[in-house]
C-alpha positions in Angstrom: -22.0 -1.6 16.8 -19.0 -2.8 14.8 -15.5 -1.4 15.0 -12.7 -1.6 12.5 -9.7 -3.6 13.3 -6.3 -4.0 11.7 -4.6 -7.5 12.1 -1.0 -8.2 11.6 -0.4 -11.8 10.6 3.3 -12.7 10.7 4.3 -16.2 9.5 7.2 -18.1 10.9 8.2 -19.3 7.4 7.4 -18.0 4.0 4.6 -19.6 2.1 3.6 -19.8 -1.5 0.9 -18.0 -3.4 -1.0 -21.4 -3.5 -0.7 -21.7 0.3 -2.0 -18.2 0.5 -5.0 -19.1 -1.6 -5.7 -21.9 0.7 -5.6 -19.6 3.7 -8.0 -17.2 1.9 -10.4 -20.1 1.5 -10.1 -21.1 5.2 -10.6 -17.5 6.2 -13.8 -17.2 4.1 -15.2 -20.5 5.5 -14.5 -19.3 9.1 -16.2 -15.9 8.4 -19.2 -17.7 7.1 -19.4 -20.0 10.1 -19.2 -17.0 12.5 -21.9 -15.1 10.8 -24.1 -18.2 10.9 -23.4 -18.2 14.6 -24.6 -14.7 14.9 -21.2 -13.0 15.1 -21.0 -9.6 13.4 -17.7 -9.9 11.4 -16.7 -8.7 7.9 -13.4 -8.8 5.9 -12.6 -5.4 4.3 -9.2 -5.9 2.7 -5.8 -7.4 3.1 -2.2 -6.5 2.0 0.3 -9.2 1.4 3.9 -8.9 2.8 6.7 -10.7 0.8 10.3 -11.4 1.2 13.0 -10.8 -1.4 12.4 -14.1 -3.0 8.6 -13.4 -3.4 7.6 -15.7 -0.6 4.5 -14.6 1.4 5.8 -13.7 5.0 2.6 -12.2 6.4 -0.5 -10.0 5.8 -2.0 -6.9 7.2 -5.9 -7.4 7.2 -8.7 -4.9 7.8 -11.9 -6.4 9.3 -15.0 -4.8 10.7 -16.3 -6.8 13.7 -18.3 -6.5 16.9 -15.3 -7.1 19.1 -11.6 -7.9 19.2 -12.7 -11.4 20.5 -14.5 -12.0 17.3 -11.4 -11.3 15.3 -9.4 -13.7 17.4 -12.1 -16.3 17.1 -12.0 -16.0 13.4 -8.2 -16.5 13.4 -8.5 -19.5 15.6 -11.3 -21.1 13.3 -9.4 -20.3 10.1 -6.1 -21.7 11.6 -4.4 -18.3 10.8 -2.1 -16.4 13.1 -3.2 -13.1 14.6 0.1 -11.6 15.7 -1.4 -8.3 16.7 -5.0 -7.0 16.6 -5.6 -3.2 17.0 -8.6 -0.9 16.6 -8.2 1.2 13.5 -7.9 4.9 14.0 -8.9 7.7 11.5 -6.9 7.6 8.3 -4.1 10.1 7.7 -5.0 13.1 5.5 -8.4 13.6 6.8 -10.2 11.1 4.6 
């Protein structure tokens, strides 16, 4: 059974949109590797955080995975920070 997780990825320094695209590619490759290894994990969506200059300073990501460990394994394989990983609760507003 999979659970929904929210991942905060805070970056030490702002990155460019091009660097963000590279991170997205690395994430996709890591997801594919994990699924080939039999790990149940799926990316749902992400929100990008920017500074006043438009630099990317982090993301909030929503994943569905078999465990929190699977989310951290994905972060390690993709070379992406996982500042905080939490189980997602019910949305506000009764959706």
